[in-house]
N, C-alpha and C positions, 0 to 999 in steps of 0.2 A: 417404389423407389425409397430406399431408406438412407437417410443422411446420417453420417457419422461425423458430427461436428466436434471439433476440438477447441480448447481454449485459445489455441493459436489464432483462430479466426478473428479474435478481437484485435490482433495486431495488424489486421488489414487497415484499421483506422488510426491507430496511435503508435508512435515510436518515440520514446523519450529517453534521454541519457542523463543520469544524475551523477554529479561529483560533489554534492553538498555533504558537509560534516554535520551529522544529526546529534545535537546535544539535548534539545528539548524532546521529551519522549513522545509527544503528540503534536503534529502540525498539519493543518488542512490548507492546501492551496486553493485559490479561488476556483469556483465553478465556472467553466468556460463553455459558452454556447457555440456550437459548430453545426455544420451540415455537410452531408455528402450527397453526390448525385451519381447514380450508377446506371449507365445505359445497358440495356439487356437486349440480346439478340437471340431469337428463337428460330432456328431453321424450319422452313415449311416441311422439310423432310421429317422432322420430329412428329408433326401432326399426321403426316402421311404414314409413318411407322405405326402410330397409335391406331389409326383406322384399320390398317392392314392386319395388325395383331388381333383386333377385335371383330373383324368381319372376315369370316372364313367359311369354306365349304358350301353347303346347300343353304340358300337364302329363302327359297320358297318351294313347296312341293304340293301338288294336287294329285292324289292317287286314285281318285274315283271318277268313273265314267258318268255316274248318275246324279252327281250333285250339280248345283247351278242349273236347275231345270232340265236335268237329263241331257247335259251338253255333249256327252260322249267324248269328253276331252280330258286328257291327262297332261300335266306339265311339271317339269323340274327345272328350277333356276339355280345355277351355281356360280360362284365367283370363279372366273376363268384365269385371271392374271392379277398382278398387283394394281391396286387402286392408285391413281395418279392425282396430283393436285397442282393446279396452275393459278398463279396470282392474277387477279383482275384489278380494274380500277375501283376507287371508292371503298377500299378495305374489304374487298370480296375475294373469295376463292372459288375456283371451278373444281369440283370433285368429280372425277370420271371413274365409273365402276365397270370394268369389262365383265360381261356375263356370257356363260355358256348355257344354252337352253335346249332341253330335250322336250319334244312334244309329240303326242299321239292323238289322232282324231279318228272317230268312227264315222263311216258313211253308210247309210242304209235307212230302212224303215220297218215298222211293225216288229221290232225286236230283232231284226236280222241286220247285222252290221259287218262291214269290212274295215279293218283297222290298218292304218299306215302311220309310221312314226318318222320323225326327222330331227336333225340337230342343226343348230345355227348359233351365231354369235351376234351380240350387239353391245353397245356401250351406253350405260345409263348415266346421265349427267345431273349434277346438283350444283346450286350456287349458294355459298355460305357467306353471310356478312359476319365479321368478327369484331369483338370489342372485349374490354375487361370490366368486370363488375367491381364495385368498391370493396367487396369482401375478398378480393384477390383470387378470383376465378376467371377463367377464360370463357367468354360467353359467345355462342354462335346462334345465328338464325338461318336455318337451312330451308331452301325451297327447291322443289323439283324443277328440272330444266330439260325434261324430255329425254329421248334416247335416239341413238343413231344406229340405224340398221346397216350392217355390212352387206346383207342380202336378205330381202324379205322372204320368209318361209312359205313354201307351197307344198301341199301334200299331193303326190302324183299317184292317181289310181288308173293310170293308163289314159283312157280317153277323157277321164274326168280329173281336173286339177282344182284343188280347193285351197285358196289362200287363207292361211290361218293367222296372219298378222293381226287382224282385228281381235281374235280371241286372246292372243298373247298380250296385246297392248292394254286391253281392259284389265287383265290381271296385273300387268306391270305397273300401270298407273296407280292402282290401289297400293301395291307394295312399295312403290317409289314414295308415295305420300307418307306411308307409315314409316319408311326408312329415314325420312328427314329427322324425325324425333329421336331415332336411335343414334344418329350422328351427333345431334346436339347434346343428348344426355351423356354419351361417351366422352365427348370433349370436356364438358362441364365437370364431370366427376373425376376425370383423370388429371386435368390441368388445374388442380387446386393447390395454390401455393401456401395456403393458410397453415397447414401443419408444420411445414418447414420454416416459415417465418416465425412461428411461435417458438420453435426450438432455438433459432438464432437470437430472438428477442430476449429469451430467458437466459441465454448464455451471457448476453450483455449485462444482465443484472448481477452477475457474480463478480466480486472484486478480484482483481488480478495482481499478484505480487510481481511487480516489474523490477524490483531491486531488493534482493535479499540482504545485500551489504548494508543498505540504509533503511531497511524495513519499509519500503515504499510501495504503496498500493494505488492502482488505477481503477476507477469505476466509470463506466460509460452508461449513460441512461438515455435510450431513445425516447423521443417525445412525440413525434408525429411523422406521418408519411404522406408522400405525394406521388402521383404518377401522371406522366404525359399520355395523351391518347395514343393508342396503338396505331402503327403504320405498317401496311402490308407492302413489301417490295417483291421483286421477282423471285428471290430465293429465301427470304426471311421475313419474320415479323419483328419489328423493333419498337421499343418504348424506353423511357427513362424513369427510374425510381429515385425519389428524393427522400432523405431522412434527416429530420432535425434531432439533435442530440446534445446532451451535456457531458463533458468530460471533467472528472474531478480527480485530484491526486491527494493521497493521504500519506503522511510520513509518521511512522511510529506505532500505528495501530490499524488493524484491519477494520474497514468500515462494514456496516451491516449491508447485506445483499439487498437489492431491490426486490420488490414483490413479484413473484412469478405470475404470468398471465396465461389464460387458456385460449384467448383469441386476440390476434393482432388488430389494433384499431383500423377501421376502414380508411382507405387512402382518400385524399382530396385530389380531384382531377385538376391538373395545372398544365397549361400550355407553355411551351418554350422553356422547359427546364434545361439549364446549361449543361453541356457535356463536361466542362471543367468546373471543379468545385474547390472551395477554400475550407480547409480544416484547421481549426485552432487547437493547439496542444500547449502544454506547459512544461517547463523544466525549472528546477530551483537551484540556486547557488547560495550557500551560506555566507554571511558576512565574515565569518572566520576564514573561509576560503578566499574571499576577496581581500582580506587583510594579509593573508599569507602571500598572495600574489604581489601585493603592493610592497611588502617587506623584501621579497626577492628582487623587485625592480629598483627600489629606492633606498632601502636601509643601508647606511654606510656610504652613500653617494655624496660627493663633494662638488661644489661649484664656486666659481670666483665671484666676489662682490667687492668692488672698490679696492682692488689689489689685495684682498684678503680672502679667506676661505669660509664657507658655510658648509656644515656637515649635517646630514639627516641621520639622527641617532635612533629614531623610532617612528613608526607610522601605524595608524589605525584607519579602518574603513567602517563606517556605521551609518544608520539611517537617521534622518531628522525630518519628520513629517514626509513630504513627497520628494525630498532631496536626499542625495548621498553626500556624506562628508568624508573628506580625506584629511585626517589630522596628522601633521608632520611635526615632530619635535626636532629642533635644530640646536646646534651649538657652533661656536666660532664667532664670526663677526656679528651674527644675529643669534641670540640665545632666547628661545621661547617656543611657542606653539603657533604654527601656521594652519589655518583652516581654509580649505578649498571646498566650497559647497556648490553642487550643480545637479543637473538632471542626467539620468541615464539615457544614453543614445546608442544606436547601432552604427558602427563603422563597417559598411558593406565591402569596402575595398580590402580591409585587413581582417574582416570577420571577427570583430571583438566588440565588447561593451566599453564605451568611453564616457567621459564626463563632458557635458556641454552646458552653455549658459551659466558659467561659473561665477560665483562671488568669492571674495577673499577677505579674510580677517586675520590679524596678528595680535597675539597676546605676549607682551614682554614688559619687564619692569624697568628697562633701561630707556630713559627719555630720549637719549641721543639716537638709540637704535630706531625709534619711531620715525625719525627723519629719513631713515633709509627704507621706509616701508614701501614706497612706490617702486624703488629700484628692486628691492627684494621680491615684492609681489610679482613684478614682471618676470624675474628669473624663475622662481619656483612654480608660479602659476603656468607659465608656458611649458616648463618641463613636465609637470603633471598632466596637463592637457595633451601634450604631444606623445608622451611615453606610456602613461598608465592605460591599461586595458585588460579586460577579462576575456580570454580567448574563447571563442565559440565554434571554431572550425571543426573540432572533433565532434561536438554535439551535432552540428549540421550534417557532417559526413555520415556519422553513425545513423542518424535519423533517416537520411535519404536511403542509405543502404538497406536498413531494416524495412522501410516502407516498400521500396522497389522489390525486395525479395518476397514480401507478402502480397504485393499487388500482382504477382505473376505465379500463381499456383492453381492447381486443381485440388480444391479443398474437399470435394466429394466427386465421385465418379460421374462424369457427364457435365459437370459445372466447372468451367475454367475461367479464372479472372486474368485479365491482361491490362496492365496499366503502367504508369510512370509518374514520378514526381517532376513537375515542370519547374517549380521554384519553391524554395524553403528559406525563410528568413525570420529572425526575431523582429517584432513590430511594436512590442509594448513591454514595459518593465513595472512590476508591482512590488511595492516595498512593505515588509513587515518587520517586526522586531529583530528577527534572526535571518531573514532570507530576502534575496532578490528573486522574484518570480519572473521568469522570462516567458512571455506569450509568443509562441511560434506560429506564424501563418504558413500553411503548406498549400500550395496550389498544385493540384494533381488531376489526373483523369483516369477513369477506370472503364472497363468494358467486361460485361459478363456474357460469355458465350455458352450456349446450352447445346449439347449434342451427345448422342449415344446413351440417353437415359433409358432405363428399363421401367416400364409402367406396369 
């Protein structure tokens, strides 16, 4: 099976929309630690197909009358029909192999023999316990579980009838015992995820240009892997894989690629991995953009104060330590600069960034105007808190759309992803000199279904 992985696979995990204006040639957004969980479903029919593809034709043949202490016996064992697999309890599978057997037996003495042949069918059974090894291989331990005769064979020499089931059974028991290792080796060699995971892992190490307009790059760095114990159901084998990763966003310069690996780290066995995961991504909004939005909302706006007018003539938005400051220049009844400082918060009803826990300060040279500070503060502070906001609905909708598109694709033949975004919302705001970094929490679920693979 050859996987043709494309860079678009990375967008399975990240979807970010940027509308920042980039003035500084290089800016690195904070490294965000995230994780994803991926339930995987492997139909038992896939293992069935693998065994049928590799077990064909004649399984055993004895063409000599004189071997085995001159037993005067020949036998040929062939696969008659498709091998079937049935799920059992305790993560076990019953493998049933239908066989067609031709046998010929000589009857006589002193070198004179009469030969009679016959054909008959039986079903050979095996029980396989299944698990995964930390190096991403499917491991089985197969034991013989006897055979079921549809009719025990008898050679008919007229008056003499010779039952040959004991001859056949001794041969079949030995072949059945040898065949258990064939089953285990075939499954272990064919169901090895390591080469495909290495390809995916190394794709993650390559920076992705997610915005040519703003020269923005995304780098995803897987850190560790987990797997829940395999569970065998009636028609499928299920497990869940967990991946710890870091996502980093770079503006202005392509980052160095991560180092390629030749082997994916062994997974840690972990019970009860959740089917729903939380993925954190980032988007950045420049303070230039925040100021532009504020100017559109407030510049030139007038309001009444003691039967007089106050007009906002200019407005700026900028950071001050962990706070955002909105600086409004006013004229009219109050001439000066008003400073409304507060924390960034998310308004989930209106899908926008707003100011909360605000403080107010007024700079004016007019002593009389200072007496109006309380009244003025109430007017402008209430207006800013109520009306100012940086809209995020487009970012949220675009991110959801992109994620859902990439959660429902067949990236390689036989491997299909199915999933959906359950919830997506900004939860944290990080400030730097030029940017507001929005940390977006995405709650989602994915399912990987495997079918129709070619081994």
